[in-house]
C-alpha positions as CSV (number, residue, x, y, z in Angstrom):
1,M,48.0,27.2,23.1
2,E,51.5,26.2,23.7
3,K,52.5,22.4,23.2
4,H,54.0,20.0,25.5
5,G,57.3,19.8,24.1
6,A,57.8,23.4,23.8
7,R,56.8,24.1,27.0
8,L,59.1,20.9,28.5
9,E,62.4,22.2,26.5
10,R,61.5,25.1,27.6
11,H,61.7,24.6,31.0
12,L,64.7,22.2,30.6
13,I,66.6,24.9,29.2
14,Q,65.5,27.4,32.2
15,L,66.9,24.8,34.2
16,A,70.2,24.0,32.7
17,L,71.1,27.9,32.7
18,D,69.9,28.1,36.5
19,R,72.1,25.3,36.9
20,T,75.2,26.4,35.6
21,G,75.2,29.8,36.9
22,G,74.2,31.3,33.5
23,N,76.9,29.7,31.6
24,K,75.4,28.8,28.0
25,T,78.2,26.7,27.0
26,Q,77.8,24.2,30.0
27,A,73.9,24.5,29.7
28,A,74.3,23.6,26.1
29,E,76.3,20.3,27.0
30,L,73.9,19.6,29.5
31,L,71.5,19.6,27.1
32,E,73.1,18.0,24.4
33,L,72.6,20.9,22.2
34,S,75.5,23.1,20.2
35,P,75.9,26.2,21.6
36,R,74.4,27.9,18.7
37,A,71.2,25.6,18.6
38,L,70.7,26.6,22.6
39,R,71.1,30.5,21.7
40,Y,68.5,30.1,18.7
41,K,66.0,28.8,21.3
42,I,66.9,31.0,24.1
43,Q,66.0,34.0,21.8
44,E,62.9,31.6,20.5
45,Y,61.6,31.1,24.2
46,G,62.9,33.9,25.6
47,V,64.3,32.5,28.7
48,G,67.6,33.7,30.4
49,Y,69.1,33.0,33.6
50,T,67.2,34.4,36.8
51,G,69.4,32.8,39.7
52,S,67.0,30.9,41.3
53,S,69.1,27.7,41.6
54,M,72.7,28.9,42.2
55,E,73.0,26.2,44.6
56,A,71.6,23.1,43.0
57,P,74.1,20.6,42.0
58,V,75.4,20.8,38.0
59,G,74.4,17.8,36.2
60,R,72.0,16.4,33.6
61,P,68.8,18.1,34.1
62,E,65.7,16.0,35.4
63,L,63.2,15.4,33.9
64,P,59.7,16.3,35.8
65,S,57.8,13.4,36.9
66,M,55.3,12.3,34.6
67,R,53.5,10.6,37.3
């Protein structure tokens, strides 16, 4: 079973990629990661740009509400 932290991290990476149109450099900046670290995590989690949030504003990804 996947740990909650890893699932949240994977979700935030996916959000950042979608919000930046798949631009990994911009996504890394949003997530405060080096581009190299982001590439490693993309490979580790098997995530990529899905094109599902093209109209979402570029900015820091919001954490999902825990309420």
